[in-house]
C-alpha positions in Angstrom: 4.2 220.0 88.1 7.5 219.8 86.3 8.5 217.8 83.3 11.0 215.9 85.4 8.4 214.9 88.0 5.9 213.8 85.4 8.4 211.7 83.5 9.7 210.1 86.7 6.1 209.0 87.4 5.6 207.8 83.8 8.9 205.8 83.9 7.6 203.9 86.9 4.6 202.8 84.8 7.0 201.1 82.5 5.5 201.7 79.0 6.5 204.0 76.2 5.5 207.7 76.6 5.9 211.0 74.8 4.9 214.6 75.3 1.8 215.2 73.2 2.3 212.6 70.5 4.7 210.1 68.9 6.2 211.2 65.5 5.3 208.8 62.7 8.8 207.3 62.5 8.8 206.5 66.2 5.3 205.1 66.5 4.8 202.2 68.9 2.1 199.6 69.4 -0.2 200.0 72.3 -0.1 200.3 75.2 1.5 203.7 75.3 1.0 207.1 77.0 0.9 210.6 75.7 1.0 213.4 78.2 0.5 217.1 77.9 0.0 220.3 80.0 -3.2 221.9 78.6 -3.1 224.8 81.1 -2.7 225.9 84.7 -4.8 226.5 87.7 -2.6 229.0 89.6 -3.5 230.8 92.9 -3.1 234.5 92.7 -4.0 237.7 94.5 -3.4 241.4 93.8 -2.2 240.5 90.3 0.6 238.2 91.5 0.8 234.4 91.2 1.5 232.9 94.7 1.1 229.2 93.9 1.7 227.7 90.4 -0.2 224.5 89.6 -0.2 222.8 86.2 -3.0 220.8 84.8 -1.6 217.6 83.3 -3.3 215.1 81.1 -2.0 211.6 81.0 -3.6 209.7 78.1 -3.3 205.9 78.3 -3.9 204.2 74.9 -4.6 200.4 74.7 -5.8 198.2 71.9 -8.1 196.4 74.4 -9.5 197.3 77.8 -6.7 196.7 80.3 -8.1 197.0 83.9 -4.8 195.8 85.4 -2.7 198.4 83.6 -5.2 201.1 84.7 -5.0 199.9 88.3 -1.2 200.1 88.1 -1.3 203.7 86.7 -3.8 204.7 89.5 -1.6 203.1 92.2 1.4 205.1 91.0 -0.5 208.3 90.8 -1.7 207.6 94.4 1.8 206.8 95.5 2.9 210.3 94.4 -0.1 211.9 96.3 -1.7 213.2 93.1 -5.5 213.8 92.9 -6.8 212.5 89.6 -10.0 212.3 87.6 -10.5 209.5 85.0 -12.4 209.5 81.8 -12.6 206.9 79.0 -13.5 206.7 75.4 -13.2 204.3 72.6 -11.6 205.7 69.4 -13.3 203.7 66.7 -11.1 205.0 63.8 -8.0 203.8 65.7 -9.5 200.7 67.3 -8.1 201.9 70.6 -9.2 202.8 74.1 -8.1 206.1 75.6 -8.2 206.5 79.3 -7.6 210.1 80.3 -6.2 210.9 83.7 -6.4 214.5 84.6 -4.1 215.5 87.4 -2.9 218.8 88.9 0.1 219.7 90.9 3.1 221.8 91.5 
């Protein structure tokens, strides 16, 4: 999945986002999204890559549980035909929820 496609999807969600993290001077209040490409899951044979597929993590941060915003994110991921897995944790030191969407695509 290309940077352009990922950012087109994130723009549709309508909240601030950055690749990997926000710099200190550009920090924003939640909700916000950080996204990154932690690896790939390419298809190959005979030592050649035939199909490239990036793993993409979309991390949604909120200061309180926001079911409506999560539903909005999921509807947009579905709209683009992306298969996603969801995981959640509470980050006590930051007093924030992190909802992680793991998606894959070309």
